[in-house]
N, C-alpha and C positions, 0 to 999 in steps of 0.2 A: 406606287400603285399597278397593280397586275391588270394583265388583260382583261379580265374577266370582271374584275372591278370596276375598269374604266368602262364597259360594254354597259354594266348595270348602272353605272352612274348617267351614262348617255340615255340610257333607256327610261330612269326613275326622275332624274334632276328635272327635266324638261315637264314632265307631267306634273311635277309639284308645283312648280313655276308658274305653269298654265293653268293650272286650279288655283292658285293662289292669286293671279293675275284676274282671272275670272271672277272669281267670289270677292276679292276687293273691290271691283269694278261692277260688278251687279249690286252689291251693298252699297257704292256712293249713288249709283246711279237710283237706286229704291231710297234713299235717303234723301236725296235731291228732288226727286220727283213729291217723295211724302211730305218734305217739308215747304216746298212748293203751294203743295195742294191746303195742307195747314194754313200757310198765309194767306191764301185765298180764300179759306173757311173764314179766317179770323177777320179781313178785311171785309167779307159779305157782311158777316154779323156787325160788325162797326157801322158800315153801310143802313142796316137795318136798324140799328140804334138810332144813327144820325137822322134817319125819316122818321120814325117814332117821336124823337124830340120836338123835329120840325113841327109835328103832326098836331102833337100836345100845345106846343107854344099859340100854335094858330087857335087851337081849340081855346086856349085861356083866352088867349087876346079876343075873339069871337064872343065869349061871356062877357066881358067887360066893355065890349066896343059903344053901344049904346050910351053908357053911363059915363066913359072917356070921352067920347064927342060931344055930347051935351053940357059938358063939363066946363067951369073956368079952371083958369091956373091955380086959382087959391081957394077952389068950390071943397072945403073941408069934408062936406056931406056925401059928395060923389067920391071923394077919396076912401072915408069911411066903407061905402058899399062896393068899392071895388076891392077892399082888405077883408072884409069880410066873404066875399065870392071867392077870391082867389084862397084864403084860408080853409073854404070848404070844396074846395076842388083838387082833393088831394086823390091819391089813385095807387091801389095795389097796397103793400106792406111797407116799402122805400120810397113810393112816389109822390113827390109833393111840388108846390110853386113857392118861390119864395120872393121877396121883391126889396130892395135897397135902393136908396136916394144915390145920386151921383156924389155926394159926399162922403157915402161909406156907412149912411146909418142903417140899421137894419126896419125893415115895416113889416114884411109880411114874414114867417116863419111856422110852419103848422107844427113841425116836430120838434122843436127847440126853443122853446117859449122864453128861456133866458137871452136870447137874442135881440128879437124888437127893442127900439127904443135905446140900442146902444151903437157907438159907431165902430165899425170893424174893416175899416179901410187899409189899416196894416196888417190884417190876418196874413199870416204865411204858413202852408201845409207843411207836413214831415221833410218836401223834398225841397222847401225854400221859395216854391211861387207864393207869389200874393196875388191870393184865390180872387176877393173882393174886389179889387182893383183892375183886376184882369178882365173879370165878368163886366164891371162897368165900362172898361174900353170898349169891349167888345160890343156893347149894346151900344156907344156913342159912335161906332163905324155902322150903325145900321143893322146891329146882329151877328151873330157868331157861335162858333162851339170853342169850347174850351176843357180840357181835360185836366184835372187836380186830383187831389187826394181830400177824402172827407169823411168824418165819420159815418158809418151806416146805422139808421134807426134800430133797427131788427137785432143786429148784434153789436153795435156800441164798439166795431172794430173799424181802424182807419182803411179804405178801400179806394180804389181807381174808381172815379167819377167823370163821366162826360155831361156837360152841361151846357143849354145853348140859351143866349142873352138877348133880350131884345130891350129896347129902348120904349120907352112913355117921356117924350120930350117936352111935351107942354107940361107935365108935373116934376122931368127932370129925375125919372124913376127907371130903375134897371128892373124887370121882369125876367124870371129866369127858371128852368128846369132841369133835373139831370136824372142819369138813369148811372147806376152803378157796373161796373163793368167785371166784378169779380166770376159772375158766373159763364163771362164769353172767355176767360182767361182760364176758368177751372176747364172749361170744354176744352179749349187748346192744348193743356197742359193735360189732359185725358188722351186727346188724340196724339201727343207726341209721345205718352206714355206707350200707347198701344203700338204706335212707329216704333220703337226700341223695342218692345217686346216681340214685334214683326219681325225687324231685324237680327235680333237674337233667334229666333225661333229659323229665319231664313239660314243663318250661319250654321246653327246645329244640324239642320238638315243638309246640306253642304257638305259640311264635315263628315255626319255621316254618310254620305255617298263618296266623298273623296278619298277618305282614309281607307275604307274598304278596297277601295281601286286601287289607290296606291300599294297597299300592301298585296292585292292580287297582280299586281305586275311586278310588285319584288319577287313574288313568290315563283311566276309565270318565269322570268328572268332567271333565277335561280336554279330551276328544273330544267330550263332548256341551258342554262351554263353546265350544269351537273352532266345533263344527257349528253351535250356535246364531249364534256370533259370525257365521259366513258365512252362514248365512240371514237373520240380521237387517240383514248390510250388502248382500245381497243386495236383501231386501224395502224398505230405504232408497232403493238406486238405483232400484228399480221406483217406489217412492213418487214420488222426485223427478222421474223422468220423466213419472210421471202428473202431479203437479203442474205442469211447465211444459206438456204436454201441453194440461192443462185451461186453464192461461191462455193458452197459444196459443188453442186453439178458442173462449175467451170474447172475447179480442181479435179473433178474425175474426169473430164475431157481433156483438159492437158495431161493427165497423169496417163489418160489411154493414148492419147497422140503421140505421148513420149515415148511410151513402153512399146505400142504395136509399129510406130515409125520410124522416129528418131534412132530411139535405142536399137531397134532390130538391124535398123540399117547401119548402125556404127559398129555392131556385132558384126555383121557380114563383111564391114569394111578391114575389121581386123583381122578376119578369118585369110581376107583376100590378100591382106599384105603379109601373113604370116605365111600364106603357102607362096607368095611370091619370092619372099626372103628365103626360104626354103631352095627353092628354084633357082634363086641366084647363086647361092652358096653351091649348090648342085652344077651349076653351070648350064642350065635346062635352055635348052633351045625359046621353049614357050615362056621365058621368064617375063618378057616385057610385056606378052599377053594377058598376064596375072598383074601383072602393075597396072595396066590400064582397067582392068575389069575394078581393082580395088580403088581407082580413083574416080570410074562411074558410081561405085558404090557409094564412096565421100561426096560426091557431086549430089547424089540424092539425098542425103541425109541432109546436106547443107540446103536444099531445095526443101525440105520437109521444115527445118527450123525457120528459114524466110517466112513459109508459108504460116506457121505457127505463129510467128512476129508480127506478119501482117494483120491476122486473126484479132490478137491482142490491142494493137495501136498503130492502123496503118502510117506509113511517113508520107504519104502522098495527100492524107486529108490535110495536114498539116503545111504541107510545102507549095501544093498545087491548087487546093481549095474543094469543096463538096462536088462539083460537078466531075472533076477528074479522078476522085475517092469511087466514085459509084460507077464512073465507068470502069477504072480497075476492078473495083467488084463485081462489076457484071461479069468481067474478060474472064475472073478466076473462076465465078461460078460455072460460066458454059465452058471452061476447058476442064473443071472437074466431072461435071453432069451430063454435058452434053448436050444440056439445053439452053438454045438458041437465047439471048437477053438483048435486048434492043434499048440502050439507052438515049433519051431526048432531055435537052434542060435548055430554056430558055429566060431562066431567072438570074438576073446581076447576082454576084456573090456580097451579099447585103445582110446574112444573118451574122450572129454571135457567134465564136467560137463553139462555147459549150451546145448552142442551139445546132450547128452543122453534126456534132457530133452524135446528139441527139437522132438527127434524121437518118444518119449513116447507120446508127444502132439500129433504128426500126427497119432500115431498107436489110441490113444485115439479118435480123431476125425473121423479116420477111421470107427472104432467099429459104434461108435454112427451113422454114415451115413447108414454103414450097416443094424443098427436095426429100422431105420427109411424108407429107402427109398429100400434096395435091395430085401427084400424077401428070403433071401439065406438061406439055411439050414447047411452051413458047410462053417467056416472058418479057413484059414491059415495063421499063421504070421511066416517068416523064416527072419534069421538075418546072414549074413556073411560077408566076409572080401576076396577083391582081390585086391592083392598087396597093400597093406596096406590100402586099400580106404573101409569102413565099408558101406554095402548095405543091405538095409531092405525092404522086399516086404510084403504086404497081400491082401490074393487072397480069392473071395467069389464066390460061384457058384449063385449069384442070377441073377436080370434082366437086370443088367448093365446100361448103358449109353445109351443115344438115337444116340450117334455117336461116334467113338473114340474120346480120349484126349489126346493132350499130356500138362502136367501142365507146365505152363509159358510161352507157345508159344503165338504168337500173337494174334490169332483168337478163344482163347478159352477163354470164361467165365464161371467159376463156381460159385456155392454158395459161402457165407461169410465164411465157413469152410474149404472149399478148398482154397480159397483166403489166409486163414491165415496156411493152409500147405503151399503154394507157399512162402510167405513171411518168413516163418521158415526157409525153405530151401535157399532162396537167401540171408539169413545175412550170412549164412554160404561158399558162393558160391557152395551151392549142385544143383542136380536137383531132381526134381520129376515128375517121368513119371506115365502116367496112361492110361492102354489101358483096355477098353469096348466093350463087345460083349453081344451078347444074352445068352449065356452061361456064363458070369461073371465078375468081373472085378478084375485086380491085378493093385495094387499102390506100386511103386519101389521108393523109396529114395534113391540118392546116394550121397555119402559125399565124398568131396576131401579129400587129404592127411593133407591139412593145418586144418581140424577140429580134428586131433588128440591131445591128449593131451601131446605127446613127440616132437610135431612140436611147439606147443605154447610155451613150458618152456623153460625159460631162460636159458643162457648156463651158465655153473660153470667157475667161474675167473680163 
């Protein structure tokens, strides 16, 4: 996977995962809360039905109380009056009272006339529940609720029914009434359907928000990637051109130095030795002086070659370190230009070799700029360390720039030498600061700790 694809994946995948987790958690929490609410609603409905059954049963018991209390255990007349009262106490389309004796014989059933006079103790519903036996057991216990399936009079279909059974122990009767629960379950199912629709609607809304967001992030990342790639390509082209320009400039300088310095000195040496040779052949008295002049010219050529070699790569930097190399650089500069240079170093030699080279080249370029443009009469090079971070400053008392400049800032545009300094520092994630006014210029190079040799050395196993 390429770097830009990795960046894109790291930008988009966490967003997708976060949105998915948030959507799943929100959906789960909403579903849980809704299920809890529906269960509470169903429980409240059932509690209301139970309260209704108790009230209806108490109403029926109140209606027969006088007859039942004044009757004997075998008073058939009282039993008949109670049957008539309970038969007439129906309510609603599916509400009625029923009576069975403790042996399971049906006594009162207003909606199913075929049941009275027959024994239904062994009757079971579609779920295998012994309906009459369980209702009689509840009545013998002093009254209680029992849920079962029973035929609904209004529709003729089997439905869930909740009944309350009470006992008339003197006559060994069980009296009860019930309510059908299909309307409760229908309302619960309606609420569940509404919940499912709500969850589906929420999921659609989240999807409509999340998908465009992901696409927007994806498009933004792609645009940024392409934009950064175009900028990187542009910078690479500029850097390549800069490298070519630097190489050509350095070749031009070397060619000029070789032609104007070394080459002319060597030509002078050849002429001096030719003259000395002719004088030796002629046994002239000043032949030795001609040879000495040739030797002096040769020494000048050797000196030119050494200086040129020193500019390309000073041996002292590799052999004695950066501080010695800067001192040597300042001495050569002072010897060549007559501008005094003070070098002060209080920093231990902790930088990596390539960082030392970068600082040396920056100092070399800065001195070249001072020689060409500053018109300075004094230069100071100082190197120190702050909390393990190496710093180097180069100050002069020359003319300065037209305005203050911070190297590397977006609005600064220096010459090729300054750009080279900036790029050398940027390679080590360092900072190059330039402060300038009419009293002089100070250039400060600041390295991070990562440029130290100890930070980059491999750890021992």
